[in-house]
C-alpha positions in Angstrom: -27.1 19.7 6.1 -27.9 19.6 2.4 -24.6 21.3 1.6 -22.7 18.5 3.4 -24.4 15.9 1.3 -23.8 17.7 -2.0 -21.2 16.0 -4.3 -18.5 18.2 -5.7 -17.8 17.4 -9.4 -14.4 15.8 -10.0 -13.3 18.3 -12.6 -9.7 18.3 -11.5 -7.8 20.3 -8.9 -5.7 23.3 -9.9 -2.1 22.1 -10.3 -0.8 25.6 -9.3 -3.1 25.9 -6.2 -1.2 27.8 -3.5 -0.8 26.3 0.0 -1.7 22.8 -1.1 -0.8 20.3 1.6 -1.8 16.9 2.7 -5.4 16.7 4.0 -6.3 15.1 7.3 -8.0 12.3 5.3 -4.8 11.6 3.4 -2.8 11.5 6.7 -5.4 9.0 8.1 -5.0 7.0 5.0 -1.2 6.9 5.5 -1.7 5.6 9.0 -3.2 2.4 7.7 0.1 1.9 5.8 2.0 2.1 9.1 0.3 -1.2 9.9 1.3 -2.7 6.6 4.9 -1.5 6.7 5.2 -2.5 10.3 3.9 -6.0 9.7 6.2 -6.5 6.7 9.2 -5.3 8.8 8.3 -7.6 11.7 8.0 -10.6 9.4 11.3 -9.7 7.7 13.1 -9.5 11.1 11.6 -12.8 12.2 13.0 -14.7 9.2 16.4 -12.9 9.6 16.6 -14.1 13.2 16.2 -17.7 11.9 19.0 -17.1 9.4 16.7 -17.3 6.3 18.2 -14.3 4.6 17.1 -15.1 1.1 13.5 -15.9 1.9 13.3 -12.8 4.1 14.6 -10.5 1.5 12.5 -11.9 -1.4 9.3 -11.7 0.7 10.1 -8.3 2.0 10.7 -7.0 -1.6 7.4 -8.4 -2.7 5.5 -7.0 0.3 7.0 -3.5 -0.1 6.4 -3.4 -3.8 2.7 -4.2 -3.2 2.5 -1.6 -0.4 4.2 1.0 -2.6 1.9 0.5 -5.6 -1.3 0.7 -3.5 -0.1 3.9 -1.8 1.0 5.5 -5.1 -2.3 4.7 -6.9 -4.3 6.6 -4.3 -1.9 9.4 -3.6 -1.5 10.5 -7.2 -5.3 10.3 -7.8 -6.0 12.4 -4.7 -3.5 15.0 -5.8 -5.4 15.5 -9.0 -9.1 14.9 -8.1 -9.6 15.0 -4.3 -13.0 16.6 -3.8 -13.2 15.8 0.0 -17.0 15.3 -0.4 -18.8 12.5 1.5 -18.5 10.0 -1.4 -14.7 10.6 -1.8 -14.3 10.1 1.9 -16.4 6.8 2.0 -14.4 5.4 -1.0 -11.1 6.4 0.7 -12.2 4.6 3.9 -13.1 1.5 1.8 -9.5 1.6 0.6 -8.3 1.8 4.2 -10.3 -1.4 4.9 -8.5 -3.0 1.9 -5.1 -2.0 3.3 -6.0 -3.7 6.7 -7.1 -6.9 4.9 -3.9 -6.8 2.8 -1.8 -6.4 6.0 -3.4 -9.5 7.6 -2.2 -11.5 4.6 1.5 -10.5 4.9 2.5 -13.2 7.5 1.1 -15.9 5.1 3.2 -14.5 2.3 6.4 -14.6 4.3 5.7 -18.1 5.6 5.0 -19.4 2.1 8.2 -17.9 0.7 10.2 -19.4 3.6 8.6 -22.8 3.1 8.7 -22.8 -0.7 6.0 -24.3 -2.9 2.8 -22.3 -3.5 3.0 -18.6 -3.1 0.3 -17.6 -0.6 -1.2 -14.3 -1.8 -5.0 -14.9 -1.3 -5.6 -12.5 1.7 -3.3 -9.9 0.2 -5.1 -10.0 -3.2 -8.5 -9.9 -1.5 -7.3 -6.7 0.2 -6.2 -5.4 -3.2 -9.6 -6.2 -4.7 -11.3 -4.1 -2.0 -8.8 -1.2 -2.6 -9.2 -1.3 -6.4 -13.0 -1.5 -6.3 -12.9 1.8 -4.5 -10.2 3.1 -6.9 -12.2 2.2 -10.0 -15.2 3.9 -8.5 -13.2 7.0 -8.0 -12.0 7.0 -11.6 -15.6 6.3 -12.8 -16.6 9.5 -11.1 -13.9 11.3 -13.1 -15.1 9.7 -16.3 -18.7 10.8 -15.7 -18.0 14.3 -14.3 -15.0 15.6 -16.2 -15.0 15.5 -20.0 -11.4 16.5 -20.4 -10.2 13.6 -18.3 -12.7 11.0 -19.5 -10.2 9.1 -21.7 -7.5 8.9 -19.0 -10.1 7.8 -16.4 -11.4 5.0 -18.6 -7.8 3.9 -19.4 -7.1 3.7 -15.7 -10.2 1.7 -15.1 -9.4 -0.7 -18.0 -5.7 -1.3 -17.1 -6.3 -1.5 -13.4 -9.0 -4.2 -14.0 -6.7 -6.2 -16.3 -3.9 -6.1 -13.7 -6.2 -7.1 -10.9 -7.6 -10.0 -12.8 -4.0 -11.2 -13.2 -3.3 -11.0 -9.5 -6.5 -12.9 -8.7 -5.5 -15.7 -11.1 -2.0 -15.8 -9.6 -3.4 -16.0 -6.0 -6.2 -18.6 -6.6 -5.0 -20.8 -9.4 -2.4 -23.5 -8.6 0.7 -23.0 -10.9 4.2 -24.5 -11.1 6.8 -22.5 -9.2 8.5 -21.3 -12.4 5.2 -20.1 -13.9 4.3 -18.3 -10.6 7.6 -16.4 -10.7 7.1 -15.5 -14.4 3.5 -14.3 -13.9 4.5 -12.3 -10.8 7.3 -10.5 -12.6 5.0 -9.8 -15.6 2.3 -8.4 -13.4 4.8 -6.3 -11.5 6.0 -4.8 -14.8 2.4 -4.1 -15.8 1.8 -2.3 -12.5 4.9 -0.1 -13.1 3.6 0.6 -16.6 0.1 1.5 -15.6 0.8 5.3 -15.4 2.3 5.1 -18.9 -0.5 3.1 -20.4 -3.2 5.2 -18.8 -1.8 8.7 -18.7 -0.7 8.3 -22.3 -4.4 8.1 -23.3 -4.7 11.9 -22.9 -2.8 14.8 -21.5 -2.4 13.3 -18.1 -4.0 14.5 -14.8 -3.8 17.8 -13.0 -1.6 16.6 -10.2 0.0 19.1 -7.9 3.9 19.0 -7.8 4.3 20.4 -4.3 1.5 18.2 -3.0 3.0 15.0 -4.5 6.4 15.8 -3.2 5.1 16.3 0.3 3.1 13.0 0.0 6.2 11.1 -0.9 8.2 12.6 1.9 5.6 11.6 4.4 5.5 8.1 3.1 9.3 8.0 3.4 9.0 9.1 7.0 6.6 6.3 7.7 8.9 3.7 6.2 12.0 5.0 7.9 10.1 5.4 11.2 9.1 1.7 11.1 12.7 0.9 10.4 13.8 2.7 13.5 11.2 1.0 15.6 12.3 -2.4 14.2 15.9 -1.7 14.8 15.3 -0.7 18.4 13.2 -3.8 19.0 15.6 -6.2 17.4 18.7 -4.7 19.1 17.2 -4.5 22.6 18.1 -8.2 23.2 21.8 -7.4 22.7 21.6 -5.1 25.7 19.7 -7.5 27.9 16.4 -5.6 27.7 13.1 -6.1 25.9 10.7 -3.5 24.6 7.2 -4.0 26.0 4.0 -3.7 24.0 3.6 -0.1 25.1 7.2 0.9 24.6 8.4 0.4 28.1 11.9 -1.0 28.7 11.9 -4.4 30.6 14.8 -6.5 31.7 15.2 -9.6 29.5 14.4 -12.9 31.3 17.6 -14.4 30.0 19.7 -11.6 31.6 18.0 -11.6 35.0 20.3 -12.6 37.9 20.0 -16.2 39.2 19.0 -16.3 42.9 21.0 -18.5 45.2 
């Protein structure tokens, strides 16, 4: 029992570790993103049906960008520092909670983009705050437990906090539409530069090339799989059938024969 409660120092994984594959915890983490990707795809399809192609595309790009950044932040960290001890698992599960909260905010984003005016990001940003509190706690462990990676850990904490403060301000402070667009693009660029700004503080992190490649392939399968499901669901009406909530094929009411 005592060995299960023992924390493993985050000294960094071996980047040449043989047989390194995705852990069950990472696969469970990916499943929460199935919800996020599926919700975004569903909202995208709904706006396309209404003929709102521009709004659907803009909102979908925003949603998938946010989904991708959240997934990448965790996956690269786990490749370098996953200890799989109880604290690492608890913090990962906290990030899963954040992904679920984020997913609940996606319909509001699509609706706000379609209607114009204020960009509704509050629920999504709250989900991000939850995810990043957990992520910062993970990096704090690295700073405390691994001297060679202390600088890069503190740089990650610093720049992640700066970016998140910006997203909170964008979500909760009323701004003119032109300012909102400018701030959103600036924060998006900052998110893309986070690895450069943080990894440049030291020699980087001991990420595993094969492990990272496998993680990306699995994420691509998730995204493509949701695309297949969305295509089947949206195309079923053309064949006079509907896909039920459990995947069963049902005859569309509009195509049912008229009695008499």
